[in-house]
C-alpha positions as CSV (number, residue, x, y, z in Angstrom):
1,X,-12.4,9.4,-40.0
2,X,-10.2,7.2,-37.8
3,X,-9.4,3.8,-39.0
4,X,-6.9,0.9,-38.5
5,X,-6.1,-2.3,-40.4
6,X,-8.0,-5.3,-39.0
7,X,-7.9,-9.1,-39.6
8,X,-10.6,-11.2,-38.0
9,X,-10.1,-14.4,-36.2
10,X,-10.5,-17.6,-38.2
11,X,-14.0,-18.8,-38.6
12,X,-16.7,-20.1,-40.9
13,X,-17.3,-17.9,-43.9
14,X,-21.0,-17.1,-44.0
15,X,-22.7,-15.4,-46.9
16,X,-19.7,-14.7,-49.0
17,X,-20.4,-12.2,-51.9
18,X,-16.9,-11.2,-53.1
19,X,-17.2,-11.2,-56.9
20,X,-19.4,-10.5,-59.8
21,X,-22.3,-8.2,-59.0
22,X,-21.9,-8.7,-55.3
23,X,-24.9,-8.3,-53.0
24,X,-27.6,-5.7,-53.4
25,X,-27.4,-3.3,-50.4
26,X,-31.2,-2.9,-50.3
27,X,-34.0,-4.5,-52.4
28,X,-34.4,-2.8,-55.7
29,X,-31.8,-0.1,-54.8
30,X,-29.5,-0.9,-57.8
31,X,-26.5,-0.5,-55.4
32,X,-24.2,-3.4,-54.7
33,X,-21.5,-4.4,-52.2
34,X,-19.0,-7.1,-51.6
35,X,-19.4,-8.7,-48.2
36,X,-18.5,-11.7,-46.0
37,X,-19.5,-12.6,-42.4
38,X,-17.0,-14.6,-40.3
39,X,-18.6,-16.7,-37.6
40,X,-16.3,-17.4,-34.7
41,X,-16.8,-19.1,-31.3
42,X,-17.1,-16.4,-28.7
43,X,-14.1,-17.8,-26.7
44,X,-11.9,-17.3,-29.8
45,X,-13.4,-13.9,-30.6
46,X,-12.8,-12.1,-27.3
47,X,-9.5,-10.5,-28.3
48,X,-10.9,-9.1,-31.6
49,X,-14.0,-7.9,-29.8
50,X,-11.8,-6.0,-27.3
51,X,-9.8,-4.4,-30.1
52,X,-13.1,-3.1,-31.6
53,X,-14.5,-2.0,-28.3
54,X,-11.3,-0.2,-27.4
55,X,-11.2,1.5,-30.8
56,X,-14.7,2.9,-30.2
57,X,-13.8,4.1,-26.7
58,X,-10.7,5.9,-28.0
59,X,-12.3,7.5,-31.1
60,X,-16.0,8.1,-30.4
61,X,-17.0,11.7,-31.1
62,X,-17.7,14.1,-28.3
63,X,-21.3,13.9,-27.2
64,X,-21.8,10.4,-28.7
65,X,-23.6,7.9,-26.6
66,X,-21.5,5.4,-24.5
67,X,-22.8,2.5,-26.6
68,X,-22.3,2.7,-30.4
69,X,-25.3,2.6,-32.7
70,X,-23.7,-0.1,-34.8
71,X,-20.8,-2.5,-34.1
72,X,-18.3,-4.2,-36.3
73,X,-19.4,-7.5,-34.6
74,X,-22.5,-9.0,-33.0
75,X,-23.5,-12.0,-31.0
76,X,-25.2,-14.6,-33.2
77,X,-28.7,-15.5,-32.1
78,X,-30.8,-18.6,-32.8
79,X,-33.3,-17.5,-35.5
80,X,-36.2,-19.3,-33.8
81,X,-35.6,-18.7,-30.1
82,X,-33.5,-15.5,-30.1
83,X,-31.1,-17.1,-27.7
84,X,-27.3,-16.7,-28.1
85,X,-25.6,-19.5,-30.0
86,X,-22.1,-18.9,-28.6
87,X,-20.8,-17.5,-31.8
88,X,-19.8,-14.0,-32.8
89,X,-20.3,-12.5,-36.3
90,X,-17.6,-10.2,-37.8
91,X,-19.3,-8.5,-40.8
92,X,-17.1,-7.0,-43.5
93,X,-18.4,-5.1,-46.6
94,X,-17.4,-2.6,-49.2
95,X,-19.0,-1.0,-52.3
96,X,-18.3,-2.9,-55.5
97,X,-17.0,0.2,-57.2
98,X,-14.8,3.2,-56.3
99,X,-17.0,6.2,-55.7
100,X,-14.7,8.8,-57.4
101,X,-14.1,6.8,-60.6
102,X,-16.8,4.1,-60.8
103,X,-14.0,1.5,-61.5
104,X,-14.7,-2.0,-60.3
105,X,-13.2,-3.1,-57.0
106,X,-11.5,-6.5,-56.7
107,X,-11.4,-8.5,-53.4
108,X,-8.1,-10.2,-53.1
109,X,-8.1,-13.9,-52.1
110,X,-5.1,-15.4,-50.3
111,X,-4.2,-18.9,-49.1
112,X,-3.5,-19.1,-45.4
113,X,-0.8,-21.8,-45.8
114,X,2.8,-20.8,-46.3
115,X,4.0,-19.8,-48.7
116,X,1.0,-17.4,-49.0
117,X,-0.4,-17.2,-52.5
118,X,-3.0,-14.9,-54.1
119,X,-5.5,-17.1,-56.0
120,X,-8.6,-16.7,-58.1
121,X,-11.9,-18.7,-57.6
122,X,-13.0,-18.3,-61.2
123,X,-16.6,-19.2,-61.3
124,X,-16.6,-21.0,-58.0
125,X,-18.2,-19.6,-54.9
126,X,-17.3,-19.9,-51.2
127,X,-19.5,-22.3,-49.2
128,X,-20.4,-21.8,-45.5
129,X,-18.2,-24.7,-44.4
130,X,-15.1,-22.9,-45.7
131,X,-12.8,-21.5,-43.0
132,X,-10.9,-18.2,-43.2
133,X,-10.4,-14.6,-42.1
134,X,-11.7,-11.3,-43.3
135,X,-9.1,-8.6,-43.9
136,X,-9.6,-4.9,-44.2
137,X,-10.1,-1.8,-42.2
138,X,-11.8,-1.1,-38.9
139,X,-13.3,2.4,-39.1
140,X,-15.6,4.8,-37.3
141,X,-19.1,5.1,-38.8
142,X,-21.5,7.9,-38.9
143,X,-25.0,8.1,-40.5
144,X,-27.7,10.6,-39.8
145,X,-26.1,11.6,-36.5
146,X,-25.6,8.0,-35.3
147,X,-22.1,6.7,-34.7
148,X,-20.5,3.3,-34.5
149,X,-17.8,1.1,-35.9
150,X,-17.7,-0.9,-39.1
151,X,-15.4,-3.2,-41.1
152,X,-14.5,-2.5,-44.7
153,X,-13.5,-5.5,-46.8
154,X,-10.2,-5.6,-48.8
155,X,-9.3,-9.3,-48.9
156,X,-9.9,-12.7,-47.4
157,X,-7.5,-15.5,-46.5
158,X,-8.7,-19.1,-46.9
159,X,-7.7,-21.9,-44.5
160,X,-10.2,-24.4,-45.9
161,X,-12.2,-24.1,-49.1
162,X,-15.6,-25.9,-49.6
163,X,-17.4,-24.8,-52.8
164,X,-20.9,-23.5,-52.5
165,X,-23.2,-25.9,-54.4
166,X,-26.5,-23.9,-54.1
167,X,-29.7,-24.8,-52.4
168,X,-31.3,-26.7,-55.3
169,X,-32.4,-30.3,-54.8
170,X,-30.7,-33.2,-56.7
171,X,-31.3,-36.9,-57.3
172,X,-29.5,-37.6,-54.0
173,X,-32.3,-35.8,-52.1
174,X,-35.2,-37.9,-53.6
175,X,-37.1,-40.2,-51.2
176,X,-37.9,-43.3,-53.1
177,X,-41.3,-45.1,-52.9
178,X,-41.7,-48.9,-53.2
179,X,-45.2,-48.4,-54.7
180,X,-44.1,-45.7,-57.2
181,X,-45.2,-46.2,-60.8
182,X,-42.8,-46.8,-63.6
183,X,-43.1,-43.4,-65.3
184,X,-41.6,-43.1,-68.8
185,X,-41.1,-39.4,-69.9
186,X,-38.0,-39.9,-71.9
187,X,-35.9,-38.5,-69.0
188,X,-32.2,-38.9,-68.5
189,X,-31.5,-41.5,-65.8
190,X,-29.3,-40.2,-63.0
191,X,-27.5,-42.1,-60.3
192,X,-28.5,-41.9,-56.7
193,X,-25.0,-42.3,-55.3
194,X,-23.6,-39.1,-54.0
195,X,-20.3,-38.2,-55.7
196,X,-17.9,-35.8,-53.9
197,X,-14.5,-34.5,-55.0
198,X,-11.6,-34.0,-52.6
199,X,-11.5,-31.2,-52.0
200,X,-3.6,-4.8,-39.0
201,X,-4.4,-6.4,-35.7
202,X,-4.2,-10.1,-36.2
203,X,-6.1,-12.2,-33.7
């Protein structure tokens, strides 16, 4: 299967699952993958899109349709209207284990500022406001007779790190009521002030 090294343009790092169990490939399948989606303004994504399109044109199997069944990128659409947002998604993924041995894979994490360093996030997770690039392999893809291109994930480089804090509500989200009762349940009093800490083709 034809493949080349590929690094995405810099963009927002959406839905980063690069450690631990990873992300289940399908509900209740018991199979997991590491994945990240890089969201890039279309004007900044054109060169990378062309690399992927040219790779498909040069390597598509004989008899394959002119348009691939799957692409290594897609135009982002508004979830409510279906209209293009002006961004392009580059979707990287890879199984969490090596198929021949079952050994656990590790996605490398690099800093994008020189000197480049390999770092570990520990228990921290990457939030969607983080900026970086996906790094890996652009490859041809075949499944049940359908053909396309896909991006396999090997590493990421971080230009800006914002830790994922989860979707749960906190005291900062509470809307206070002037007529609320003074309720005593022996709870721990928490502040309402938000506290924040400071925080291959190459295109």
